C-alpha positions as CSV (number, residue, x, y, z in Angstrom):
1,M,-90.2,-14.7,-3.6
2,K,-89.3,-17.3,-0.9
3,T,-90.7,-16.8,2.6
4,E,-88.9,-18.2,5.6
5,A,-90.0,-19.3,9.0
6,R,-87.0,-18.8,11.2
7,Q,-87.0,-21.0,14.3
8,K,-85.9,-19.5,17.6
9,A,-84.0,-21.3,20.4
10,I,-86.2,-22.9,23.0
11,S,-85.2,-24.5,26.3
12,I,-87.8,-25.9,28.8
13,K,-87.1,-28.1,31.8
14,D,-89.5,-29.8,34.2
15,E,-88.2,-29.2,37.8
16,R,-88.9,-32.9,38.4
17,L,-86.1,-34.0,36.1
18,D,-83.8,-36.1,38.3
19,V,-80.3,-37.0,37.0
20,D,-80.3,-40.0,39.4
21,H,-83.0,-41.6,37.2
22,I,-81.3,-41.2,33.9
23,D,-81.5,-45.0,33.4
24,H,-85.3,-44.6,33.2
25,Y,-85.2,-41.7,30.7
26,L,-85.2,-41.8,26.9
27,L,-82.9,-39.3,25.2
28,S,-84.1,-38.2,21.7
29,F,-82.5,-36.1,19.0
30,F,-84.6,-34.7,16.1
31,I,-82.1,-33.7,13.5
32,G,-83.1,-31.4,10.6
33,T,-81.2,-29.1,8.3
34,S,-82.0,-25.9,10.2
35,S,-82.5,-27.1,13.8
36,C,-82.0,-29.9,16.3
37,E,-84.6,-30.7,18.9
38,I,-83.5,-32.5,22.0
39,C,-86.1,-34.2,24.3
40,I,-85.8,-36.2,27.5
41,Y,-88.7,-38.5,28.4
42,D,-89.4,-40.3,31.6
43,D,-90.6,-43.7,30.4
44,R,-92.0,-44.7,33.7
45,K,-94.2,-41.7,34.3
46,K,-94.9,-41.0,30.6
47,R,-93.7,-37.4,31.0
48,V,-91.6,-35.1,29.0
49,V,-89.0,-33.6,31.4
50,L,-86.9,-31.5,29.0
51,F,-87.3,-30.0,25.5
52,E,-84.9,-27.9,23.6
53,S,-84.9,-26.6,20.0
54,I,-81.4,-25.4,18.9
55,P,-80.9,-23.6,15.6
56,L,-78.0,-25.1,13.6
57,D,-75.1,-23.1,12.3
58,Q,-75.5,-23.3,8.5
59,D,-71.7,-22.6,8.0
60,K,-70.9,-25.9,9.8
61,T,-71.5,-29.5,8.9
62,L,-74.2,-31.5,10.6
63,L,-71.6,-33.5,12.6
64,E,-69.8,-30.3,13.6
65,N,-73.0,-28.9,15.0
66,L,-73.8,-32.0,16.9
67,K,-70.3,-32.2,18.4
68,E,-70.7,-28.6,19.6
69,I,-74.1,-29.2,21.1
70,H,-72.9,-32.4,22.8
71,H,-69.8,-30.6,24.2
72,E,-71.7,-27.6,25.6
73,H,-74.8,-29.4,27.0
74,I,-74.7,-30.3,30.6
75,L,-77.1,-33.3,30.5
76,I,-76.9,-35.1,27.1
77,S,-73.2,-36.1,27.5
78,A,-74.3,-38.7,30.2
79,G,-74.1,-42.3,29.0
80,F,-76.6,-44.2,31.1
81,W,-79.9,-43.5,29.2
82,K,-82.4,-46.2,28.9
83,S,-82.4,-45.6,25.2
84,V,-81.2,-43.0,22.6
85,I,-83.6,-42.2,19.7
86,I,-82.3,-40.5,16.6
87,T,-85.0,-39.1,14.3
88,L,-83.9,-37.7,11.0
89,R,-85.7,-34.8,9.2
90,N,-84.6,-35.1,5.6
91,H,-85.8,-36.1,2.1
92,S,-83.6,-39.2,1.7
93,F,-86.4,-41.7,2.3
94,A,-89.2,-43.5,0.5
95,Q,-92.6,-44.9,1.5
96,V,-93.2,-48.3,0.0
97,P,-96.3,-50.6,0.2
98,N,-95.5,-53.5,2.6
99,D,-96.3,-56.2,0.0
100,L,-93.8,-54.6,-2.5
101,Y,-91.0,-53.8,-0.1
102,S,-87.7,-55.7,-0.2
103,G,-84.6,-54.6,1.7
104,D,-82.5,-55.5,-1.2
105,Y,-83.8,-52.5,-3.1
106,A,-83.5,-49.9,-0.4
107,Y,-81.0,-47.9,-2.5
108,D,-83.3,-48.0,-5.6
109,Y,-86.4,-46.8,-3.6
110,I,-84.5,-43.8,-2.0
111,K,-82.7,-42.7,-5.2
112,L,-86.1,-41.8,-6.7
113,N,-86.5,-39.1,-4.1
114,A,-83.0,-37.9,-3.3
115,H,-79.3,-38.4,-4.0
116,T,-77.9,-41.3,-1.9
117,D,-74.5,-42.9,-1.6
118,P,-74.5,-46.6,-0.3
119,L,-70.8,-46.2,0.5
120,K,-71.4,-43.4,2.9
121,E,-74.9,-44.2,4.2
122,K,-76.7,-47.1,5.9
123,Y,-80.3,-47.9,4.9
124,V,-82.8,-48.4,7.7
125,S,-86.5,-49.3,7.5
126,T,-89.5,-49.2,9.8
127,L,-92.7,-51.2,9.2
128,D,-96.2,-49.7,9.7
129,E,-98.7,-52.5,9.6
130,T,-101.7,-50.3,10.2
131,Q,-101.1,-48.1,7.1
132,G,-99.6,-50.9,5.1
133,C,-96.4,-49.1,4.3
134,T,-92.7,-49.3,5.0
135,T,-90.5,-46.2,5.5
136,V,-87.0,-46.8,4.3
137,F,-84.4,-44.0,4.8
138,S,-80.7,-43.4,4.8
139,V,-78.5,-42.6,7.8
140,P,-75.0,-41.1,7.3
141,Q,-72.3,-43.7,8.4
142,E,-70.3,-40.9,10.1
143,L,-73.4,-40.0,12.2
144,I,-73.8,-43.7,13.2
145,R,-70.2,-44.0,14.3
146,W,-70.4,-40.7,16.3
147,I,-73.6,-41.8,18.1
148,D,-72.2,-45.3,18.8
149,G,-69.0,-43.7,20.2
150,K,-70.8,-41.3,22.5
151,Y,-73.5,-43.7,23.7
152,P,-72.0,-47.2,23.8
153,K,-74.3,-48.5,26.6
154,P,-77.9,-47.5,25.8
155,S,-79.9,-49.1,23.0
156,I,-79.9,-46.8,19.9
157,V,-82.9,-46.5,17.5
158,F,-82.9,-44.6,14.2
159,R,-86.2,-43.3,12.9
160,H,-87.5,-41.0,10.2
161,E,-89.9,-38.1,10.8
162,S,-92.4,-39.4,8.2
163,A,-92.8,-42.7,10.0
164,N,-93.3,-40.9,13.3
165,F,-96.0,-38.7,11.7
166,L,-97.9,-41.4,10.0
167,K,-97.8,-43.7,13.0
168,T,-99.3,-41.1,15.3
169,L,-102.0,-40.1,12.9
170,T,-103.5,-43.6,13.1
171,S,-105.2,-42.7,16.4
172,Q,-106.6,-39.4,15.0
173,V,-108.0,-40.5,11.6
174,R,-111.8,-40.9,11.3
175,K,-112.9,-43.9,9.3
176,D,-115.8,-42.3,7.6
177,K,-114.1,-39.1,6.5
178,E,-111.8,-37.7,3.9
179,E,-109.2,-35.5,5.6
180,L,-105.8,-34.0,5.3
181,F,-103.1,-33.6,8.0
182,V,-100.3,-31.0,7.6
183,N,-97.2,-30.5,9.6
184,L,-94.9,-27.4,9.0
185,T,-91.4,-27.8,10.4
186,G,-89.2,-24.9,9.5
187,D,-88.9,-24.9,5.7
188,D,-90.5,-28.4,5.2
189,M,-94.0,-29.6,4.9
190,L,-95.3,-33.1,5.7
191,L,-98.7,-33.9,4.2
192,A,-100.9,-37.0,4.6
193,G,-104.3,-37.5,3.1
194,F,-106.7,-40.2,4.4
195,K,-109.9,-41.6,3.0
196,D,-112.1,-43.9,5.1
197,G,-109.3,-44.3,7.6
198,Q,-106.7,-45.4,5.1
199,L,-103.7,-43.5,3.9
200,S,-104.2,-42.3,0.3
201,I,-101.3,-39.9,-0.1
202,Y,-98.1,-38.9,1.6
203,N,-95.8,-36.1,0.5
204,Q,-93.0,-34.1,1.9
205,F,-91.2,-31.1,0.3
206,K,-89.4,-27.9,0.8
207,L,-91.5,-24.8,1.2
208,Q,-90.9,-21.8,-1.0
209,T,-94.0,-19.5,-0.6
210,A,-97.4,-19.6,1.0
211,Q,-99.0,-19.7,-2.4
212,Q,-96.9,-22.8,-3.3
213,L,-98.1,-24.5,-0.1
214,A,-101.7,-23.8,-0.9
215,K,-101.2,-25.2,-4.4
216,M,-99.6,-28.4,-3.2
217,I,-102.4,-29.0,-0.7
218,L,-105.0,-28.5,-3.5
219,L,-103.1,-31.0,-5.7
220,A,-103.0,-33.5,-2.9
221,I,-106.6,-33.2,-2.1
222,K,-107.6,-33.8,-5.7
223,Q,-106.0,-37.3,-5.5
224,F,-108.3,-38.6,-2.8
225,S,-111.2,-36.3,-2.0
226,E,-114.2,-35.0,-3.9
227,N,-114.7,-32.2,-1.3
228,G,-112.0,-29.9,-2.7
229,Q,-111.4,-26.9,-0.6
230,S,-114.0,-28.0,1.9
231,T,-111.9,-31.0,2.9
232,P,-111.0,-30.8,6.6
233,I,-107.4,-29.9,7.3
234,T,-105.6,-30.3,10.6
235,L,-102.5,-28.2,11.0
236,W,-99.4,-28.6,13.1
237,G,-96.1,-26.8,13.0
238,T,-93.7,-24.5,14.7
239,Q,-95.2,-21.3,15.9
240,E,-93.2,-19.3,13.4
241,A,-94.2,-21.4,10.4
242,V,-97.9,-21.5,11.4
243,K,-98.0,-17.7,11.8
244,L,-96.4,-17.2,8.4
245,Y,-98.5,-19.6,6.4
246,E,-101.9,-19.8,8.1
247,P,-103.3,-16.5,6.7
248,T,-102.9,-17.7,3.2
249,L,-104.3,-21.2,4.0
250,R,-107.4,-19.7,5.5
251,K,-108.1,-17.8,2.3
252,F,-108.3,-21.1,0.4
253,F,-109.6,-23.7,2.8
254,K,-112.9,-23.6,4.8
255,H,-112.2,-26.2,7.4
256,L,-108.7,-25.6,8.8
257,K,-108.1,-26.3,12.5
258,Y,-105.1,-26.6,14.8
259,G,-103.9,-30.1,15.7
260,E,-103.4,-31.2,19.3
261,R,-100.5,-32.9,21.1
262,P,-100.3,-36.7,20.9
263,K,-102.5,-38.3,23.5
264,G,-101.0,-39.9,26.6
265,I,-97.9,-37.7,26.8
266,R,-97.7,-35.8,30.1
267,M,-96.1,-32.3,30.5
268,S,-95.9,-29.9,33.4
269,H,-97.1,-26.3,33.2
270,D,-93.5,-25.4,32.4
271,F,-94.4,-26.4,28.8
272,D,-97.4,-24.1,28.5
273,T,-95.2,-21.7,26.5
274,L,-95.5,-24.2,23.7
275,R,-98.7,-24.2,21.6
276,E,-100.6,-27.4,21.4
277,Y,-99.9,-27.6,17.7
278,E,-96.1,-27.3,18.1
279,Y,-93.6,-30.1,17.7
280,F,-96.2,-32.8,17.2
281,D,-93.6,-35.0,15.4
282,V,-91.2,-34.7,18.4
283,F,-93.7,-35.7,21.1
284,A,-95.3,-38.3,18.7
285,S,-92.2,-40.5,18.9
286,Y,-93.1,-41.6,22.4
287,Q,-96.5,-43.1,21.5
């Protein structure tokens, strides 16, 4: 039987948010299948000044949801942001070793993981020199046209959640350890295993049950660690997902701990309602 971690709507604003300084702010959208997170970041002061998590209407298309959010939101319709960052949470991506990657084969890489249509999607890649891999992912052409139309002046950057996750883990990995990092976002799990400071495995999949999650973690650990269920695991995720899956994980794994927020990101006490382990991938995009 499938278990679900339903996300609730969240809205937090720092009282120091100043609309007169929008040209110094980064506006970010984190777009998944069940929710859209919006974040505003003061690039000068390295401070998050607004965070919202908005559940998406499953009876509407992605673009219909985004149009509605944009129409109703008092801030994000402004057009003078320093930059607009769009991070996609989906399975239409691939991780490819840098020395094997060629942009000419983006379609072939992605189609191994998910259905993709080169007539309706654009392929974007990001290079991670530290981990030696390139993330290539698809972006719907209609989303690109809509974003370009709403934000013609700021620079626009497209990213994938897996690239954000791996990039930020670089500063947390210990070079003499075998360890696993897990991020639970709604119905998805991101999993990265490291051995001696190097990425050994990355996987991302839809969650069905807590037992399935434990099984997938065990299978991943076997591929890079001899410590089995004693392998250290760091856990991030939404509060709902962690509450749902943590009891089962603690039955199987001896060294499970909560992750912390990315280093160097400042937040006021207004954000204390969020747990340290929540929305790691969102705040990681500013490192």
